[in-house]
C-alpha positions in Angstrom: -35.9 -3.8 -25.3 -34.8 -4.3 -29.0 -31.4 -3.7 -28.5 -31.0 -5.5 -25.6 -26.8 -5.9 -24.8 -25.6 -9.1 -24.2 -22.6 -10.4 -21.9 -20.9 -13.2 -20.8 -19.6 -13.4 -17.7 -17.1 -15.7 -16.1 -16.8 -15.9 -12.7 -20.1 -14.0 -12.2 -21.1 -15.9 -9.2 -18.3 -14.4 -7.3 -17.6 -11.3 -5.5 -17.1 -9.1 -7.8 -19.0 -10.9 -10.4 -22.2 -11.3 -8.8 -22.3 -7.5 -8.4 -21.1 -6.5 -11.5 -24.4 -9.1 -13.1 -26.4 -7.3 -10.3 -25.7 -4.0 -12.2 -26.3 -5.2 -15.6 -29.6 -7.2 -15.3 -31.1 -3.9 -13.8 -29.9 -2.1 -16.7 -31.6 -4.5 -19.1 -28.7 -6.6 -20.2 -28.8 -10.0 -21.4 -26.5 -12.0 -19.2 -24.9 -15.4 -19.4 -22.6 -16.3 -16.9 -19.9 -19.2 -16.8 -18.8 -20.7 -13.2 -17.3 -23.9 -12.3 -18.3 -23.0 -8.2 -14.4 -23.9 -7.3 -14.2 -24.9 -3.8 -11.7 -22.9 -3.3 -14.2 -21.5 -0.4 -17.9 -22.7 -0.1 -20.3 -23.1 -3.0 -23.3 -22.2 -0.6 -21.9 -18.9 -0.4 -21.6 -18.5 -4.5 -25.2 -20.0 -4.7 -27.0 -17.4 -2.4 -24.7 -14.5 -4.3 -27.2 -16.0 -7.4 -30.2 -16.6 -6.0 -31.8 -13.6 -7.4 -30.4 -13.4 -11.0 -31.4 -17.5 -11.5 -35.5 -15.6 -11.4 -34.4 -13.2 -14.3 -35.3 -13.7 -17.3 -32.3 -12.7 -19.4 -30.1 -14.8 -17.0 -28.7 -18.0 -18.0 -26.0 -20.2 -15.8 -23.8 -22.3 -17.2 -21.5 -24.6 -15.2 -18.4 -24.6 -17.2 -14.6 -25.0 -15.8 -12.4 -22.4 -18.4 -9.7 -25.0 -18.4 -12.1 -27.4 -20.6 -11.8 -26.0 -24.0 -14.6 -28.1 -26.0 -16.6 -27.0 -23.1 -16.0 -22.9 -23.3 -16.3 -23.5 -27.8 -19.7 -25.7 -26.8 -21.3 -22.3 -25.0 -23.8 -20.7 -27.1 -24.7 -17.4 -27.7 -24.1 -13.8 -29.3 -22.2 -11.7 -27.2 -21.2 -8.1 -27.3 -18.7 -8.1 -24.8 -16.9 -10.9 -22.5 -16.0 -9.8 -19.0 -13.2 -12.4 -18.0 -12.9 -12.4 -13.9 -13.0 -16.0 -13.2 -9.9 -17.5 -11.6 -7.6 -19.1 -9.4 -7.2 -16.2 -6.6 -5.0 -16.0 -3.2 -1.4 -15.6 -3.2 -0.6 -18.1 -0.8 -2.3 -21.0 -2.9 -0.4 -20.2 -5.6 3.0 -21.1 -3.8 1.5 -24.7 -3.2 -0.2 -25.1 -6.3 1.6 -22.9 -8.9 0.7 -25.5 -11.8 -3.2 -25.4 -10.6 -2.7 -21.4 -11.3 -1.2 -21.3 -14.5 -4.0 -24.0 -15.7 -7.0 -21.8 -14.8 -5.2 -18.4 -15.3 -3.3 -19.0 -18.3 -4.9 -21.8 -20.0 -8.6 -21.0 -18.9 -7.6 -17.7 -20.4 -6.3 -18.2 -23.4 -9.9 -20.3 -23.8 -11.6 -17.5 -23.4 -9.0 -15.5 -26.3 -10.2 -17.9 -28.9 -13.4 -18.4 -27.8 -14.0 -14.2 -28.8 -11.9 -14.8 -31.8 -13.6 -17.1 -33.1 -16.8 -16.1 -32.4 -16.4 -12.1 -33.6 -16.9 -10.6 -30.2 -14.6 -7.6 -30.3 -14.6 -6.1 -26.3 -12.6 -8.3 -24.0 -12.5 -6.9 -20.3 -9.8 -8.4 -18.0 -9.7 -9.3 -14.7 -6.0 -8.4 -13.7 -4.4 -7.3 -10.0 -2.6 -5.4 -8.6 0.0 -8.2 -7.8 1.7 -7.4 -11.5 3.7 -4.7 -9.8 5.2 -6.7 -7.3 7.8 -4.5 -5.4 7.8 -2.0 -8.1 9.7 1.1 -6.4 8.0 3.8 -7.8 5.0 4.9 -6.0 2.4 5.5 -6.6 2.3 2.6 -9.3 1.7 3.4 -12.7 0.3 1.7 -15.8 3.6 3.3 -17.5 5.8 1.1 -15.1 6.8 -2.3 -17.6 9.5 -3.4 -15.9 7.0 -5.3 -13.8 8.6 -8.8 -11.6 5.6 -10.5 -9.8 6.5 -11.9 -6.0 4.0 -15.0 -6.9 2.9 -17.7 -9.1 -0.9 -15.7 -9.1 0.6 -12.6 -10.2 2.9 -14.2 -12.6 -0.3 -16.0 -14.2 -2.1 -12.1 -13.8 0.6 -10.4 -15.8 0.8 -13.2 -18.4 -2.6 -13.0 -18.8 -2.4 -9.0 -19.9 0.6 -10.0 -22.1 -1.7 -12.5 -24.3 -4.3 -10.0 -24.3 -1.7 -7.7 -25.9 -0.8 -10.8 -28.4 -4.8 -11.1 -29.6 -5.3 -7.1 -29.8 -2.0 -6.9 -31.8 -2.8 -10.0 -33.8 -6.3 -10.7 -34.0 -7.6 -7.3 -33.3 -9.3 -7.7 -30.3 -10.1 -4.8 -28.2 -8.7 -6.2 -24.8 -8.7 -4.1 -21.5 -7.1 -5.4 -18.6 -8.1 -4.3 -15.6 -5.6 -4.0 -12.6 -8.1 -4.7 -9.3 -6.3 -3.1 -5.9 -7.7 -5.3 -2.7 -11.3 -5.1 -3.3 -13.7 -5.1 -0.2 -16.9 -4.9 0.9 -20.3 -7.0 1.1 -20.2 -10.6 -0.3 -15.7 -10.6 0.2 -14.0 -13.8 -0.4 -13.9 -15.5 3.4 -9.9 -15.7 2.6 -9.5 -12.3 2.6 -8.1 -10.5 5.5 -10.9 -7.8 6.3 -13.5 -10.8 5.8 -11.2 -13.6 7.4 -10.4 -10.9 10.6 -14.1 -9.9 11.1 -15.1 -13.7 11.6 -12.9 -14.2 14.1 -13.0 -11.3 15.7 -16.6 -11.9 15.9 -16.1 -15.9 17.3 -13.4 -14.2 19.9 -10.7 -15.7 18.4 -7.0 -14.7 17.1 -6.5 -12.9 14.0 -3.1 -13.8 12.7 -1.1 -10.9 11.3 2.0 -11.3 9.2 4.9 -9.4 9.7 5.1 -6.4 11.9 1.4 -4.8 10.6 2.9 -2.4 8.7 1.7 -3.7 5.3 -0.2 -1.1 3.4 -3.1 -1.6 1.0 -4.7 0.8 -1.4 -8.1 -1.1 -0.5 -10.9 -0.4 -3.0 -14.8 -0.9 -2.3 -16.5 -3.2 -5.3 -19.2 -0.6 -6.7 -16.1 1.4 -7.6 -14.7 -1.8 -9.0 -17.7 -2.5 -10.6 -18.1 1.4 -12.1 -14.6 0.5 -13.6 -15.7 -2.1 -15.1 -18.6 -1.0 -16.8 -16.6 1.7 -17.9 -14.5 -0.5 -19.7 -17.1 -2.6 -21.2 -17.9 0.6 -23.3 -14.3 1.8 -24.1 -13.5 1.6 -27.9 -10.8 4.7 -28.0 -8.0 2.3 -28.5 -7.5 -1.5 -28.8 -5.3 -2.4 -25.6 -4.7 -0.5 -22.2 -4.3 -1.8 -18.7 -6.1 0.5 -15.8 -5.4 0.5 -12.3 -8.6 0.8 -10.5 -7.6 1.7 -6.7 -8.9 4.2 -4.4 -5.6 6.5 -4.5 -5.2 5.7 -0.5 -3.1 3.3 1.2 -4.0 2.2 4.7 -1.9 0.1 7.0 -2.5 -3.5 8.1 -2.8 -2.3 11.6 -5.1 0.7 11.2 -7.4 -1.5 9.3 -7.7 -3.9 11.9 -8.2 -0.8 14.4 -10.9 0.3 11.9 -12.5 -3.6 12.0 -12.7 -3.3 16.0 -14.5 0.2 15.7 -17.3 -0.8 13.2 -17.7 -4.4 14.8 -17.6 -3.3 18.1 -15.0 -6.0 19.3 -11.6 -6.4 20.3 -8.8 -7.9 18.5 -6.7 -10.7 19.8 -3.3 -10.4 17.5 -1.6 -13.6 17.0 1.9 -12.6 15.4 3.5 -14.7 13.2 6.5 -14.3 10.3 6.5 -12.7 6.8 5.3 -14.6 4.4 6.6 -15.2 1.2 5.4 -13.5 -2.3 3.4 -11.2 0.0 3.9 -7.7 -1.0 4.2 -4.9 1.5 2.9 -2.1 -0.4 0.0 -1.2 -2.6 -1.1 1.9 -3.9 -2.7 3.3 -7.2 -1.9 6.1 -9.6 -5.3 6.3 -10.9 -4.6 9.1 -13.6 -5.2 7.2 -16.6 -8.5 5.4 -15.6 -10.0 8.8 -14.4 -8.7 10.4 -18.1 -9.8 7.8 -20.2 -12.8 5.7 -18.4 -13.8 8.8 -16.3 -13.4 6.5 -13.3 -13.7 8.2 -9.9 -14.0 6.4 -7.0 -17.1 7.2 -4.6 -17.0 5.4 -1.9 -14.4 5.7 0.8 -12.8 3.3 3.2 -14.6 4.1 6.5 -17.9 4.2 4.6 -17.5 0.6 2.5 -15.9 -0.7 6.1 -19.4 -0.3 7.7 -21.4 -1.1 5.2 -19.4 -4.4 5.2 -19.7 -4.9 8.6 -23.3 -4.4 8.9 -23.6 -7.0 6.4 -21.3 -9.7 7.5 -23.1 -9.3 10.9 -26.0 -10.5 8.6 -24.4 -13.1 7.2 -23.6 -14.9 10.3 -27.5 -14.6 11.3 -28.4 -16.7 8.0 -25.4 -19.0 8.5 -26.8 -19.4 12.4 -30.4 -20.4 11.7 -29.3 -22.2 8.4 -27.2 -24.5 10.8 -30.0 -24.9 13.5 
């Protein structure tokens, strides 16, 4: 391919990133991945994600920490687009280590933006989060809501990231597209996230921790739809700065989620009721009109279908882990 496009993907060994890389390689892209294999969850999980990529002629893996400006600046190659997905994740951990989240999610982003500006890379796609909305009372949440007040350090770093992107767009002419992901789920989901965590505990016959009364709601979005939104953002050129909600425009309660998990896993959940956790949002719900209009974004996988696929995958993973440990 004479005009092969090239992408730099940070966090490309993670849940969303590895799925994105799958598609880019299949479509003939040259892909360079930056990942530091942060110990937030087992490195072996990410290594399994990328095992097929390592054999690909147009794939390059760099084990770089984005907090290290010199290491970032030393990255070689020409890129058409940067997709920045690397970040310290998790609301509860950010309450314990707020400085660590600032360093990874704000300073790390700053280093990547500087890299993009220095190398004259025009397109920058940033993985933001629905958590930037905090407890915004206007539902469903829209990108036109500007008075955003995050409820935890993780969310505050994501909103700060969007603001940094605006600076580089307005001042340096970088095209910055911020994508507010709404509760992404499906195969390869991080083990700390509710669906994955609950599934493992339920299949092991253990209790699942449920905070509050189970009435909290989430706009669950299947990974395939998120990747489609990212791919559209990589080609977006109508303006130099935008934020988009990538959600399913549907909400489901925590208790309903547990009941649906019981159905697809074929086991009964044992619930360990616990107090509501500070910093948690009670509801997320995406207005996706803007993404539909400007990106052509249209969720294709409903929650039940995605959950069924996840159930098949998690059972396979448990078998792999059991055979590896034997």
